[in-house]
C-alpha positions as CSV (number, residue, x, y, z in Angstrom):
1,M,218.0,141.9,69.0
2,K,219.3,145.0,67.0
3,K,216.6,147.5,65.8
4,I,217.2,148.5,62.1
5,L,216.8,152.0,60.7
6,I,216.6,151.8,56.8
7,K,217.7,154.9,55.2
8,P,217.0,156.3,52.1
9,L,219.5,157.0,49.4
10,A,220.9,159.9,48.7
11,A,197.1,178.1,23.2
12,I,193.4,177.9,24.1
13,L,191.2,176.2,26.0
14,A,190.1,172.2,25.4
15,A,187.3,169.9,26.2
16,I,188.5,166.5,27.2
17,L,187.7,163.1,25.5
18,L,188.8,160.8,28.6
19,T,189.0,157.3,27.6
20,S,190.9,155.8,30.3
21,V,190.4,154.0,33.5
22,F,188.6,155.8,36.3
23,A,186.4,154.7,39.3
24,G,182.8,155.2,38.5
25,C,180.8,158.3,36.8
26,N,176.9,159.3,36.5
27,R,177.7,161.7,33.5
28,N,175.6,161.3,30.3
29,T,178.0,160.2,27.7
30,E,175.5,160.8,25.1
31,D,175.8,164.6,25.7
32,P,178.4,165.7,22.5
33,T,180.0,168.1,24.8
34,S,180.7,165.1,27.2
35,A,184.4,164.9,28.6
36,A,184.1,161.7,29.6
37,E,183.3,158.1,28.6
38,T,183.0,155.0,30.5
39,P,185.9,152.1,30.0
40,E,185.1,148.8,29.9
41,F,187.9,147.8,32.7
42,V,189.7,149.9,35.2
43,F,192.5,149.2,37.4
44,I,191.9,149.3,41.4
45,P,194.7,150.0,43.7
46,E,195.3,148.5,46.9
47,F,197.5,150.4,48.7
48,I,199.9,148.5,51.5
49,S,201.6,150.7,53.9
50,L,205.3,149.0,54.2
51,P,207.0,148.2,58.0
52,E,208.3,150.9,60.1
53,G,211.1,152.5,59.2
54,I,211.1,151.4,55.5
55,T,212.4,154.7,53.6
56,D,214.3,153.2,50.7
57,I,213.5,150.0,48.5
58,S,215.9,149.5,45.9
59,Y,216.3,146.9,42.9
60,L,212.7,145.4,43.9
61,V,212.2,141.2,42.6
62,Y,209.3,139.5,42.3
63,N,210.5,136.1,42.7
64,N,208.5,132.8,43.3
65,G,205.6,134.7,45.2
66,K,207.8,136.7,47.2
67,L,209.3,140.1,47.1
68,F,213.4,141.0,47.6
69,F,214.9,143.9,47.6
70,S,218.1,145.9,48.7
71,S,218.0,148.9,51.4
72,W,220.4,150.7,53.5
73,F,220.8,150.6,56.9
74,M,222.0,152.0,60.2
75,S,222.0,150.2,63.3
76,E,220.8,152.2,66.5
77,E,223.2,150.3,68.8
78,E,227.1,150.5,69.3
79,P,229.2,149.4,67.4
80,Y,227.3,151.8,65.1
81,S,227.7,150.6,61.0
82,Y,226.0,151.1,57.9
83,G,225.6,149.6,54.7
84,V,223.3,147.9,52.8
85,K,221.7,144.4,53.3
86,L,219.1,142.1,51.1
87,F,215.4,141.9,52.5
88,T,212.5,139.8,51.8
89,M,208.8,140.3,52.4
90,D,205.4,139.1,51.4
91,I,203.7,140.6,48.6
92,D,201.2,142.2,51.2
93,G,203.8,144.0,53.1
94,T,203.9,141.6,55.8
95,N,206.8,139.2,57.2
96,L,209.6,141.7,56.7
97,A,213.2,140.1,57.2
98,E,216.6,140.5,56.5
99,L,217.9,137.3,54.1
100,P,219.3,135.2,56.6
101,N,222.5,133.6,54.7
102,Y,223.4,136.8,52.6
103,S,226.3,139.0,53.8
104,P,228.4,141.1,51.3
105,E,231.7,139.9,49.9
106,K,234.2,140.7,52.9
107,P,237.2,143.0,52.1
108,P,240.6,141.7,51.9
109,D,242.5,140.9,55.3
110,G,243.3,144.1,57.2
111,A,241.2,146.3,54.5
112,T,238.8,149.2,55.8
113,G,235.6,149.9,53.6
114,H,232.1,148.5,52.6
115,S,230.4,147.3,49.9
116,Q,227.2,148.5,48.0
117,I,224.9,146.3,46.0
118,N,224.6,148.0,42.3
119,A,222.3,145.9,41.1
120,L,219.6,142.6,42.2
121,R,218.0,140.4,39.5
122,N,216.3,136.8,39.1
123,D,217.1,134.4,36.6
124,G,214.5,131.7,34.9
125,D,215.3,129.2,37.7
126,G,214.1,131.5,40.6
127,N,217.9,132.1,41.7
128,L,218.6,136.0,42.9
129,W,221.7,137.8,41.2
130,V,223.5,140.6,43.2
131,V,226.1,142.7,41.8
132,E,228.4,144.5,45.0
133,S,231.3,146.9,44.5
134,G,233.4,148.0,47.5
135,N,235.7,150.7,47.9
136,F,238.7,149.5,50.2
137,F,242.0,150.9,51.8
138,D,244.4,150.1,54.5
139,F,247.5,151.3,56.0
140,D,251.1,150.3,55.2
141,L,252.4,150.9,58.3
142,P,256.3,150.5,58.8
143,E,257.8,148.3,61.7
144,D,258.7,151.5,63.9
145,F,255.6,153.1,63.3
146,D,254.8,155.1,66.7
147,E,251.0,155.2,67.7
148,E,251.8,158.4,70.1
149,S,254.0,160.4,67.2
150,D,253.6,159.2,63.7
151,E,250.3,160.0,61.8
152,M,248.7,156.8,60.5
153,W,247.2,158.6,57.4
154,Q,250.2,159.4,55.8
155,Y,250.7,155.9,54.9
156,Y,247.0,155.7,53.5
157,R,247.2,152.9,50.8
158,D,244.0,152.9,48.2
159,L,243.2,149.1,47.5
160,G,241.3,150.1,44.7
161,T,237.3,149.0,43.9
162,I,236.4,145.1,44.3
163,M,233.6,144.4,42.3
164,A,231.5,141.3,42.3
165,V,228.0,139.2,40.8
166,R,227.4,136.5,43.1
167,K,224.3,133.8,42.4
168,L,222.2,133.4,45.7
169,D,219.3,131.0,46.5
170,D,215.7,132.7,48.0
171,T,217.6,132.6,51.3
172,G,221.1,134.8,50.4
173,A,222.9,131.5,50.3
174,E,225.9,132.2,47.9
175,L,225.8,129.3,44.8
176,M,228.5,130.8,43.0
177,S,230.6,134.2,43.0
178,I,232.3,135.8,40.0
179,D,235.2,138.6,40.7
180,I,234.6,141.3,37.6
181,S,237.1,143.5,39.1
182,S,239.4,142.8,36.0
183,L,236.9,144.7,33.9
184,A,237.6,148.1,35.5
185,A,241.4,147.2,34.5
186,N,242.9,150.0,32.2
187,T,239.9,152.2,32.8
188,E,240.0,155.5,34.3
189,W,236.5,155.3,35.6
190,F,234.1,152.2,35.7
191,W,231.1,152.2,37.4
192,I,228.6,149.6,36.9
193,R,225.2,151.1,35.4
194,T,223.0,148.0,35.1
195,F,222.7,144.4,34.9
196,S,220.6,141.8,33.6
197,V,220.1,138.1,33.3
198,D,218.7,136.1,30.4
199,D,216.7,132.7,30.3
200,E,220.0,130.8,29.4
201,G,221.8,132.3,32.7
202,N,224.3,134.6,30.6
203,L,225.5,137.9,32.6
204,Y,225.1,141.2,31.2
205,I,227.3,144.1,32.5
206,A,227.1,147.5,31.3
207,T,229.0,150.2,32.5
208,D,228.4,154.0,30.7
209,Q,228.9,152.7,27.3
210,T,230.2,149.0,27.1
211,I,228.0,146.1,27.9
212,H,230.3,143.1,28.8
213,V,228.6,139.9,28.4
214,M,229.7,136.4,30.4
215,D,228.3,132.8,30.1
216,N,226.4,131.2,32.9
217,S,230.0,130.5,34.2
218,G,231.3,134.0,34.5
219,R,233.4,133.6,31.6
220,K,233.6,136.5,29.3
221,Q,232.3,135.9,25.8
222,F,232.3,139.3,24.2
223,Q,231.6,143.0,24.8
224,L,229.5,145.7,22.7
225,E,230.1,149.1,22.9
226,V,227.6,151.9,22.8
227,P,228.1,155.5,21.2
228,N,226.4,157.4,23.7
229,W,225.4,156.3,26.9
230,I,223.5,153.2,28.6
231,E,220.2,153.5,30.6
232,Q,219.1,150.1,31.4
233,L,219.7,146.2,30.2
234,I,216.3,145.0,30.1
235,R,214.8,141.1,29.7
236,M,212.5,140.6,27.1
237,P,209.4,137.9,27.2
238,D,211.5,135.4,25.0
239,G,214.5,135.6,27.6
240,S,216.4,137.6,26.0
241,V,218.3,140.8,26.8
242,S,218.0,144.0,25.2
243,F,220.0,147.6,25.5
244,F,218.0,150.8,26.6
245,G,219.5,153.9,26.1
246,Y,221.3,156.4,23.1
247,A,223.2,155.4,20.4
248,E,223.8,156.4,17.1
249,T,220.1,157.4,15.8
250,G,219.1,158.6,19.4
251,R,217.1,156.7,22.1
252,V,216.7,153.1,21.0
253,L,215.5,149.6,22.6
254,R,218.5,147.1,21.1
255,K,218.1,143.6,21.4
256,I,221.8,141.8,22.1
257,D,222.2,138.3,19.9
258,Y,224.1,136.3,22.5
259,A,224.2,133.5,19.6
260,S,225.9,135.8,17.0
261,R,228.0,138.2,19.5
262,T,226.7,141.2,18.3
263,W,223.1,143.5,17.9
264,G,219.7,142.0,17.0
265,E,217.1,144.3,15.8
266,D,215.8,147.7,17.2
267,L,212.4,148.2,19.1
268,E,211.0,151.4,18.1
269,L,210.0,153.4,20.6
270,P,207.5,156.4,21.4
271,M,208.9,159.8,22.3
272,N,207.4,159.5,26.1
273,A,209.1,155.7,26.5
274,Y,211.9,157.2,28.9
275,N,211.0,154.9,31.9
276,I,211.0,151.7,31.1
277,F,210.0,148.1,32.5
278,P,209.8,144.5,31.4
279,G,206.8,143.7,29.8
280,G,205.8,140.4,31.5
281,E,204.1,138.1,29.2
282,D,202.1,140.3,27.1
283,Y,204.1,143.0,26.3
284,S,207.7,144.0,24.7
285,I,207.8,146.2,27.5
286,I,206.2,148.7,29.7
287,F,206.8,152.3,30.1
288,N,205.6,155.3,32.5
289,D,205.7,158.7,30.8
290,G,204.6,160.3,34.1
291,S,200.9,160.3,33.5
292,N,200.0,157.1,32.0
293,L,201.6,153.2,31.8
294,F,201.6,151.9,28.6
295,G,202.6,148.5,27.0
296,I,203.9,148.1,23.7
297,E,202.7,144.9,21.8
298,P,205.2,142.4,20.9
299,D,203.7,141.9,17.2
300,S,202.4,145.1,16.0
301,G,204.9,147.2,18.3
302,E,201.9,149.6,18.8
303,S,201.7,151.7,22.6
304,V,199.0,150.2,24.5
305,K,197.5,152.6,27.2
306,L,197.0,150.4,30.2
307,L,195.8,153.0,32.9
308,N,196.2,156.6,33.8
309,W,197.8,157.0,37.0
310,I,195.8,159.5,38.6
311,D,192.7,157.3,37.6
312,S,193.9,154.7,39.6
313,D,194.7,157.2,42.4
314,I,198.1,157.4,42.3
315,S,200.4,160.2,42.0
316,P,203.1,158.9,39.7
317,D,205.9,162.0,40.9
318,N,208.2,158.9,42.7
319,L,207.1,155.7,41.3
320,N,209.4,152.5,40.8
321,N,210.2,148.9,40.3
322,I,206.8,148.3,38.4
323,T,206.4,144.8,37.6
324,M,203.8,142.9,35.3
325,L,202.5,139.9,37.5
326,S,201.6,136.8,35.9
327,D,198.1,136.9,36.9
328,G,197.7,140.3,35.1
329,R,198.1,142.3,38.4
330,I,200.5,145.1,38.4
331,L,203.0,145.6,41.2
332,L,204.9,149.0,42.1
333,T,205.9,151.2,44.8
334,N,205.7,154.8,45.6
335,Q,207.9,157.0,47.8
336,G,206.4,160.1,49.5
337,W,208.0,163.0,51.0
338,N,206.7,165.1,54.2
339,R,207.8,168.6,54.0
340,S,206.8,169.1,57.7
341,T,208.5,166.3,58.8
342,G,211.5,166.1,56.3
343,M,211.0,161.8,55.8
344,S,210.1,160.1,53.2
345,T,208.0,157.1,53.2
346,F,207.4,154.0,51.1
347,E,203.9,152.2,49.9
348,L,203.4,148.9,48.0
349,I,200.4,149.3,45.6
350,I,198.9,146.5,43.5
351,L,196.7,147.2,41.0
352,T,194.0,144.8,40.0
353,K,191.9,145.0,36.4
354,A,188.3,144.7,37.2
355,P,185.1,145.4,35.0
356,F,184.0,149.2,35.6
357,E,180.2,148.5,36.1
358,S,181.6,147.0,39.3
359,L,182.4,150.5,40.9
360,P,180.3,152.8,42.7
361,P,178.9,155.8,40.7
362,R,180.2,159.4,41.5
363,T,179.8,162.7,39.7
364,I,183.0,163.0,37.4
365,L,184.7,166.2,37.1
366,T,187.1,166.9,33.9
367,F,190.2,168.7,34.5
368,A,192.4,170.3,31.1
369,T,196.2,170.8,31.7
370,V,199.3,171.1,29.5
371,Y,202.2,169.5,31.6
372,M,200.5,169.2,35.0
373,D,201.9,170.8,38.3
374,W,203.0,168.0,40.5
375,S,201.7,169.4,43.5
376,V,198.3,170.0,41.8
377,R,198.4,166.3,40.8
378,G,199.1,165.3,44.4
379,A,195.7,167.6,45.4
380,I,193.5,165.4,42.8
381,V,195.0,162.4,43.8
382,N,194.3,163.0,47.1
383,F,190.3,164.5,46.2
384,N,189.8,161.4,44.4
385,R,190.9,158.9,47.1
386,T,188.7,160.8,49.8
387,N,185.6,162.4,48.1
388,G,182.6,160.3,48.1
389,T,180.7,162.5,45.7
390,Y,182.7,163.6,42.9
391,R,185.7,162.5,40.8
392,I,188.3,164.1,38.7
393,Q,189.1,162.9,35.6
394,V,192.5,164.4,34.3
395,R,193.7,164.7,30.6
396,D,197.5,166.2,30.0
397,Y,197.6,167.3,26.7
398,S,201.2,167.3,26.4
399,E,201.1,163.3,25.7
400,F,200.2,164.3,22.4
401,N,203.5,165.9,21.9
402,T,205.8,164.5,19.4
403,E,209.7,164.8,18.9
404,D,208.8,167.1,15.6
405,D,206.2,169.2,17.1
406,W,206.3,169.9,21.0
407,S,203.1,171.8,20.8
408,A,201.3,169.3,19.3
409,G,199.0,168.7,22.6
410,F,198.7,172.7,22.5
411,T,197.2,172.6,19.0
412,R,194.7,169.2,20.0
413,L,193.6,171.4,22.7
414,S,192.5,174.3,20.6
415,T,190.9,171.9,18.1
416,E,189.2,170.2,20.9
417,L,187.6,174.1,22.1
418,I,186.6,174.5,18.4
419,S,184.4,171.6,18.9
420,G,182.8,172.6,22.1
421,R,183.7,170.3,24.4
422,I,184.7,172.3,27.5
423,P,186.2,170.9,30.9
424,D,185.0,171.7,34.5
425,I,188.6,172.6,35.8
426,L,191.4,174.0,33.6
427,D,195.1,174.1,34.7
428,I,195.6,177.9,33.6
429,S,199.1,177.6,33.8
430,N,200.6,177.3,30.4
431,L,197.7,179.0,28.7
432,P,196.6,182.4,27.8
433,L,194.4,183.3,30.3
434,K,193.3,186.8,29.4
435,Q,192.5,185.3,26.3
436,Y,190.1,183.2,27.5
437,V,188.6,185.8,30.0
438,A,187.9,188.4,26.9
439,R,186.1,185.2,25.1
440,G,183.8,185.2,28.4
441,L,185.5,181.3,28.7
442,L,186.0,181.7,32.6
443,A,184.2,181.9,35.8
444,D,185.0,184.8,38.3
445,L,185.7,182.9,41.4
446,Y,185.3,185.6,43.6
447,T,181.6,184.5,43.4
448,F,182.6,181.4,45.0
449,I,185.4,182.5,47.6
450,D,182.3,184.9,48.9
451,A,179.8,182.4,49.1
452,D,182.5,180.0,50.8
453,P,181.1,179.2,54.3
454,S,184.8,178.9,56.0
455,L,186.9,180.9,53.3
456,N,187.0,184.5,52.5
457,R,189.4,187.0,51.0
458,S,190.5,187.9,54.1
459,N,192.0,184.6,54.8
460,L,194.3,185.1,51.3
461,M,197.2,187.3,50.0
462,E,194.6,190.3,49.1
463,S,197.0,191.9,47.4
464,V,198.7,189.1,45.4
465,F,195.1,187.9,43.9
466,R,194.2,191.5,43.3
467,A,197.4,191.9,41.0
468,T,195.9,189.1,39.0
469,E,192.3,190.5,39.0
470,I,191.2,191.2,35.0
471,S,188.5,194.3,35.1
472,G,187.4,193.5,38.9
473,G,187.2,189.8,38.5
474,L,189.3,186.8,39.9
475,Y,189.7,184.1,36.9
476,Q,192.2,181.7,38.7
477,I,193.9,180.6,41.9
478,F,196.9,179.3,43.1
479,P,198.8,178.0,46.2
480,T,201.9,179.7,45.9
481,F,203.6,182.5,44.0
482,N,207.0,184.8,44.1
483,I,208.4,187.8,42.6
484,S,210.4,188.3,39.6
485,T,212.7,191.5,39.7
486,L,216.0,193.1,39.0
487,V,217.8,194.1,42.4
488,G,220.8,195.9,42.9
489,N,222.2,198.5,45.4
490,P,220.0,201.4,45.8
491,A,222.9,204.2,46.0
492,V,223.3,202.7,42.1
493,L,220.0,202.1,41.3
494,G,218.0,204.4,43.0
495,P,216.3,204.0,46.5
496,E,212.6,203.7,44.9
497,M,210.9,200.7,43.7
498,G,210.4,201.1,40.0
499,W,211.7,202.9,36.7
500,N,211.1,203.4,32.8
501,M,213.3,202.8,29.8
502,N,214.9,206.3,30.6
503,E,215.6,206.3,33.7
504,F,217.2,202.8,33.2
505,R,219.6,204.0,30.7
506,D,220.7,207.0,32.6
507,V,221.9,204.6,35.5
508,L,223.9,202.6,32.7
509,K,225.2,205.7,31.2
510,A,226.4,206.8,35.0
511,N,228.3,203.5,35.6
512,P,230.3,202.9,32.4
513,Q,232.3,200.3,34.3
514,A,229.4,198.4,34.2
515,D,230.2,196.0,31.1
516,V,228.0,193.1,32.0
517,P,225.1,195.1,34.1
518,I,223.2,192.2,34.7
519,G,225.6,189.1,34.4
520,Y,227.5,187.0,32.0
521,W,224.3,185.3,31.0
522,M,222.2,188.1,29.7
523,T,221.9,188.0,25.5
524,K,219.6,190.2,23.5
525,G,216.8,187.4,23.4
526,N,217.2,187.2,27.0
527,F,216.5,190.4,28.2
528,L,214.2,191.4,25.4
529,Q,211.7,188.3,26.6
530,L,212.0,189.1,30.1
531,A,211.4,192.5,29.8
532,V,208.1,192.0,28.0
533,S,207.0,189.2,29.9
534,M,207.4,191.2,33.0
535,S,205.5,193.9,31.4
536,M,203.3,192.1,28.9
537,D,200.2,194.3,30.4
538,E,201.9,197.6,29.5
539,F,201.9,196.3,25.3
540,V,198.8,194.2,25.3
541,D,195.1,194.9,26.3
542,W,193.5,191.4,25.5
543,A,190.0,192.7,26.4
544,G,190.1,195.6,24.3
545,G,191.7,193.6,21.6
546,V,195.0,196.1,21.1
547,C,198.8,196.6,21.5
548,Y,200.9,199.2,22.0
549,F,204.1,198.3,20.6
550,D,204.2,201.4,18.2
551,R,205.4,203.7,21.8
552,G,208.7,204.9,22.2
553,D,209.3,203.0,25.0
554,F,209.2,199.6,23.4
555,A,211.7,200.9,20.7
556,L,214.3,202.2,23.3
557,L,213.5,198.5,24.7
558,L,214.7,197.2,21.4
559,E,217.8,199.4,21.2
560,Y,218.9,198.5,24.4
561,A,218.3,194.7,24.0
562,N,220.9,195.1,21.4
563,T,223.5,195.8,23.2
564,F,224.1,192.6,24.8
565,P,225.6,189.8,23.0
566,E,223.6,187.4,20.6
567,E,224.6,184.1,22.5
568,F,225.9,183.3,25.8
569,N,229.8,182.6,25.5
570,W,230.6,179.3,27.2
571,D,234.1,179.1,26.1
572,R,235.2,182.7,27.3
573,E,239.0,182.6,28.4
574,E,237.8,185.3,31.7
575,W,235.3,184.0,33.7
576,I,234.9,185.9,37.2
577,D,232.6,184.9,39.5
578,E,229.6,186.9,40.1
579,S,229.8,187.8,43.3
580,E,233.4,189.4,42.4
581,L,231.8,190.9,39.2
582,I,228.9,192.8,41.5
583,A,232.0,193.6,44.3
584,T,234.2,195.3,41.4
585,G,231.1,197.1,40.0
586,R,231.3,195.5,36.6
587,Q,227.7,194.1,37.4
588,I,225.0,196.6,39.1
589,M,222.0,194.5,39.0
590,M,220.5,190.8,39.0
591,Q,217.4,189.3,37.9
592,M,215.7,187.5,40.9
593,G,212.9,185.7,42.0
594,V,211.8,186.5,45.3
595,G,210.0,183.6,46.5
596,D,211.3,182.9,50.4
597,F,212.6,185.5,53.0
598,R,215.6,184.6,53.7
599,S,217.3,185.1,50.6
600,L,216.8,188.7,51.1
601,Q,219.9,188.6,53.6
602,M,222.2,186.6,50.9
603,Y,221.3,189.5,48.0
604,R,221.8,192.4,51.0
605,A,225.0,191.0,51.3
606,L,226.3,190.4,47.4
607,F,225.4,193.9,46.8
608,G,227.0,195.6,50.0
609,G,224.4,195.4,52.4
610,D,221.2,196.7,50.9
611,I,219.1,196.0,48.1
612,V,216.3,197.6,46.2
613,F,213.6,195.8,44.5
614,K,213.9,197.7,41.0
615,G,211.9,195.5,38.6
616,F,212.2,195.4,35.0
617,P,211.6,199.0,33.2
618,A,208.4,200.2,32.5
619,E,206.6,202.6,31.7
620,S,204.5,202.4,34.7
621,R,207.4,202.2,36.7
622,N,206.1,198.7,38.1
623,G,208.5,195.9,36.6
624,N,208.0,193.8,39.4
625,S,206.0,191.1,38.7
626,L,204.0,188.6,40.0
627,Q,205.1,184.9,39.2
628,F,202.8,181.4,40.4
629,Y,202.4,178.1,39.2
630,G,199.6,175.6,39.6
631,G,196.8,178.1,38.4
632,L,193.3,176.8,38.5
633,A,190.3,178.2,36.5
634,M,186.8,177.2,36.3
635,T,184.6,177.2,33.1
636,S,181.8,179.2,32.9
637,N,179.9,176.6,31.0
638,S,180.8,173.9,33.5
639,S,177.6,172.0,34.7
640,N,179.4,171.0,37.9
641,K,180.8,174.5,39.4
642,E,179.9,173.4,42.8
643,G,182.2,170.6,42.6
644,A,184.7,172.0,40.6
645,W,184.6,174.5,43.3
646,E,184.9,171.8,46.4
647,F,188.1,170.4,44.9
648,M,189.7,173.9,43.8
649,R,189.5,175.5,47.3
650,T,191.6,172.8,48.9
651,I,194.6,174.3,47.4
652,L,194.0,177.6,49.5
653,S,193.6,175.6,52.7
654,E,195.6,175.9,55.4
655,D,196.4,172.2,55.6
656,W,197.4,171.9,52.2
657,Q,199.5,174.6,52.0
658,R,201.5,173.8,55.1
659,T,202.9,170.5,53.3
660,N,202.7,171.4,49.6
661,T,203.9,174.8,48.5
662,W,207.2,175.7,47.9
663,G,207.6,179.7,47.5
664,F,205.3,182.1,49.3
665,P,202.1,180.6,50.1
666,T,198.8,182.4,49.2
667,N,197.1,181.7,52.7
668,K,197.4,184.5,54.9
669,V,197.8,182.1,58.0
670,V,200.1,179.9,56.5
671,F,202.3,182.8,55.2
672,N,202.4,184.7,58.5
673,E,203.3,181.2,60.1
674,K,206.2,181.0,58.0
675,L,207.2,184.6,58.2
676,E,207.2,184.4,62.2
677,E,209.3,181.1,62.0
678,V,212.0,182.9,60.0
679,M,211.8,186.2,62.4
680,T,212.3,183.5,65.2
681,P,216.1,183.9,66.1
682,E,218.1,180.8,67.7
683,F,220.8,181.1,70.8
684,Y,223.3,179.5,72.3
685,I,224.9,180.4,75.7
686,D,228.5,180.8,75.7
687,E,231.0,179.7,78.6
688,D,230.4,183.2,80.1
689,G,226.3,182.4,80.6
690,N,225.9,185.2,77.7
691,E,222.9,184.3,75.0
692,I,224.5,184.6,71.5
693,E,222.4,184.2,68.5
694,V,223.3,181.7,65.9
695,S,222.9,181.4,61.6
696,N,220.0,179.1,61.0
697,Q,222.0,178.4,57.6
698,S,224.7,179.3,55.7
699,W,224.5,180.1,51.8
700,G,227.1,180.1,49.3
701,W,227.5,182.4,46.3
702,G,230.6,181.9,44.4
703,S,233.7,182.4,46.7
704,M,231.1,184.2,49.5
705,V,229.3,182.2,52.4
706,I,226.6,184.0,53.7
707,E,225.7,183.4,57.4
708,I,221.9,183.6,57.1
709,F,220.2,184.8,60.9
710,A,216.4,185.0,62.0
711,M,214.9,188.0,59.7
712,K,214.7,191.6,61.2
713,Q,211.7,193.3,61.2
714,D,212.9,195.9,58.4
715,E,213.7,192.9,56.5
716,A,210.3,191.5,56.5
717,D,208.9,195.2,56.0
718,Q,210.7,195.3,52.8
719,I,209.5,192.0,51.3
720,L,206.0,192.9,52.3
721,A,206.0,196.0,50.6
722,L,207.1,194.5,47.8
723,I,204.2,191.9,47.8
724,D,202.1,194.7,47.9
725,S,203.5,196.5,45.1
726,V,202.9,194.1,42.6
727,N,199.9,194.7,40.5
728,G,200.5,192.6,37.4
729,T,201.9,189.0,36.4
730,T,204.3,187.5,34.1
731,G,203.0,187.2,30.8
732,H,203.7,184.8,28.0
733,D,202.3,184.0,24.7
734,E,204.2,181.9,22.5
735,R,202.8,183.0,19.2
736,L,202.9,186.9,20.1
737,M,206.5,186.2,21.7
738,T,207.3,184.7,17.9
739,I,205.9,187.6,16.1
740,I,207.8,190.1,18.6
741,N,211.4,187.7,18.1
742,E,210.9,187.4,14.7
743,G,210.5,191.5,14.2
744,A,213.5,191.9,16.6
745,A,216.0,189.6,14.7
746,E,215.7,192.1,11.9
747,F,216.6,195.4,13.9
748,F,219.3,193.0,15.6
749,A,220.7,192.2,12.2
750,G,220.9,195.8,11.4
751,R,218.3,195.6,8.7
752,R,215.7,198.0,10.1
753,S,215.8,200.7,12.6
754,A,214.1,200.3,16.0
755,Q,211.1,202.4,15.4
756,D,210.6,201.0,12.1
757,T,210.8,197.3,13.6
758,A,208.3,198.2,16.3
759,R,205.7,199.6,13.9
760,I,206.5,196.3,11.8
761,I,205.8,194.5,15.3
762,Q,202.6,196.8,16.1
763,S,201.0,195.8,12.9
764,R,201.4,192.0,12.9
765,A,200.4,191.7,16.9
766,S,197.6,194.0,16.2
767,I,196.1,191.2,13.7
768,F,196.8,188.5,15.6
769,I,195.5,189.9,19.2
770,S,192.1,191.0,17.6
771,E,192.0,187.3,16.1
772,Q,192.5,186.0,19.7
773,S,190.4,188.1,21.7
């Protein structure tokens, strides 16, 4: 029997008032500073490993107690073939089998090609409906065609796309087939985006902007046009079908009225309802906002939070096929990705509602964030699944943002801080760390690193964490980092790292041919924001509550920023590739985020063989700036510091960083492993027995193709020197940047001098910073 391999298709610190479901807590909810409340019910997950080899599940359908889905396959025996098939299995993941009576529509006689499945749905009678499309071709060979002397491909004939909707029973046997190829007539591009069936068996087929409606025998009845595009066709609880996508007023869920051949009413959607699914018997729809699962009540239209994914021990990054079962359980699939093996995995999850009191107690650690980093979220889920003493409960304040106010979550977070509700752990990535430290809100993490029995400072990239220190203390940790810098040829920019504003301008004066010195995309606002962010410590002392925008170098920065265009010109007649701009000297530097070893060779090739990490101009001549994501802090008032550290330390561990980091890892052992890997050459033996090094990657940049070989020692030394040189981090405060941008706009408009603008920004910023420190 053939073995089947299924392949994959291609800002102020807050307290938390968490009311969503979670597994067990012993926190005293009478405490006014408590961040947790016990719910009445929880959703308990059952994780079902799917049969070996399943790495793709598409169009999952629950039908009469069984699961049906499509998946790509490749045979492992000759003659090799690939395509898509329909499979079924029990809801517990057992009894996986190919539908015995299903086979795709056959191509025309003599044609070559294969079919793919565009959609799979069930109807109210338990039948399956599948949409298939196939691209086919043949060769119109003349009678005197000679296989030895003639080229077959010159007689290639494209037969176009053949599409069909087919009605199947639960064994895959065909009950009816409808050729819908005619829908593509007189269209330049035709693609079936989505498909649905109502309870009467009427068919709804959507392309980018058109919905074709057929009766249950396949006769076309009418079509509806959408001004923008169609995301989904979704069956509603009353058996009708609604369109979900973008129309005249934005994103809508709009009913299709089959009887009147036109649109029905709209269902108003919240801003975070982007990923929607049928709501079963109880809800109009359900939707996943990336952190929670909501249902919309059919009578009131109100959103009801059903569960929080993390509280149900689920990482929500790759959830799909979310299905409300008739017994109240929730079925879904989750795709994982192992960066070490490069393989994806699937698991089936069934969530069952249960009384909260039935769960074993654990101490709750509260975690506050605004837009959580995906890797930290995965670490929390793993911690909650495996730790028997503590459990982390998360509130992502971004869920309070609205289309009218994208900072509403940040405002709410600020308000809760004032009320005295403090979490144990804080995702500091999008929050003003130095203001918090100045207020004494955060704990020094060196205390915990130094007391840790198996982790110490020498295990970590010490210079990297030293760059984030505030008055000798470490107030955040992070698993990965990169360095933001300006790079160019040392013969042009100078051989040493770093420069101030005057030296920067001297280089520009010496290169008058450089009319786009940092590239096409740089504008006045872009340069100003980058330069200030890269050297924020030069201008602001949060601990002291003072700023220095009235120094001469900031006025010089404004003057240079003013030499760039106001906006990026997307319609420019001349569009020259960046590699050519650099080769001709029109561009002499480039903004770069150094987060991997191999990119050094690419930038060296772009700039003629060598580069210098110059950085943004700064008075200290150190404009190379540390950047990172997923930074975690511990609050000084946490009553569970030991438990908080038990989680936080995991993101610094070797095992976690080997499989969960992009960029440079902060664990020294893992960093050195990656460095050794890229410095290990690969060889082949030529026909004369000589050992020849081969490239391990090819990188393209515009018209250039650059072969990447094993890193040499001088290249490694240059990156290590860059990392060791950094003594500051990229800083950004939205409110402070608003003050700077509003002042700079007056200068850019010619209404004030650079010196007057700097003094006004200094005055306004001083008031703001003193209030925050």
